[in-house]
C-alpha positions as CSV (number, residue, x, y, z in Angstrom):
1,M,22.3,-37.7,-15.2
2,T,21.2,-39.5,-12.0
3,N,17.7,-40.2,-11.0
4,K,17.8,-37.5,-8.3
5,A,19.0,-34.9,-10.8
6,K,16.3,-35.8,-13.3
7,D,13.7,-35.6,-10.5
8,K,14.9,-32.2,-9.5
9,K,14.9,-31.0,-13.1
10,T,11.3,-32.3,-13.6
11,I,10.1,-30.6,-10.4
12,A,11.8,-27.3,-11.4
13,D,10.2,-27.5,-14.9
14,T,6.8,-28.1,-13.3
15,V,7.2,-25.2,-10.9
16,E,8.3,-22.8,-13.7
17,S,5.4,-23.8,-15.9
18,V,2.8,-22.8,-13.3
19,S,2.4,-19.1,-13.3
20,V,2.0,-17.3,-10.0
21,F,-0.6,-15.1,-11.6
22,S,-2.9,-17.9,-12.7
23,P,-6.4,-17.7,-11.2
24,T,-5.8,-20.9,-9.2
25,Q,-2.6,-19.6,-7.6
26,I,-4.2,-16.3,-6.8
27,K,-7.2,-18.0,-5.2
28,K,-4.8,-20.2,-3.2
29,F,-2.9,-17.1,-2.0
30,V,-6.0,-15.3,-0.9
31,L,-7.2,-18.3,1.1
32,E,-3.8,-18.6,2.8
33,V,-3.9,-14.9,3.6
34,K,-7.4,-15.4,5.2
35,V,-6.0,-18.3,7.3
36,E,-3.1,-16.2,8.5
37,F,-5.3,-13.2,9.3
38,G,-7.3,-15.5,11.5
39,K,-4.2,-16.2,13.6
40,I,-3.5,-12.6,14.4
41,V,-4.2,-11.5,18.0
42,W,-5.3,-7.9,17.7
43,P,-4.9,-5.6,20.8
44,D,-8.0,-4.4,22.6
45,K,-9.3,-0.9,22.5
46,K,-7.8,0.1,25.8
47,M,-4.3,-1.1,24.8
48,T,-4.5,0.7,21.4
49,L,-5.6,4.0,22.9
50,G,-2.8,3.7,25.6
51,L,-0.1,3.0,23.0
52,T,-1.4,5.8,20.7
53,G,-1.3,8.2,23.7
54,I,2.4,7.2,24.3
55,V,3.3,7.9,20.7
56,V,1.6,11.3,20.6
57,V,3.2,12.4,23.9
58,M,6.6,11.2,22.7
59,A,6.2,13.1,19.4
60,V,5.2,16.3,21.2
61,V,8.1,16.0,23.7
62,L,10.7,15.2,21.0
63,S,9.4,18.1,18.8
64,F,9.8,20.6,21.6
65,Y,13.2,19.3,22.4
66,L,14.4,19.4,18.8
67,G,12.8,22.8,18.3
68,S,14.6,24.2,21.3
69,I,17.9,22.8,20.2
70,D,17.4,24.2,16.7
71,L,16.5,27.6,18.2
72,V,19.6,27.6,20.5
73,I,21.9,26.5,17.7
74,G,20.4,29.1,15.3
75,K,21.0,31.9,17.8
76,I,24.6,30.8,18.3
77,V,25.3,30.7,14.6
78,S,23.6,34.0,13.9
79,S,25.6,35.6,16.8
80,L,28.8,34.2,15.4
81,L,28.1,35.5,11.9
82,R,27.5,39.1,13.0
């Protein structure tokens, strides 16, 4: 085996020997998550309410559209089956 292959094997053995569920690794993960949450740019209240309004309006419009299509198709099928 070459030196590079031995180094890779040693690194792989070291990584495998450290459990991701060890308290040290969990603490490191939580700290990294806190750092990443600090980078998030949250929308302001006005933007959130505006986007929520758009979602609600679209849901209502689509539900009326799909309901009417369902009603029309249901009437057509019931008239064909009589």
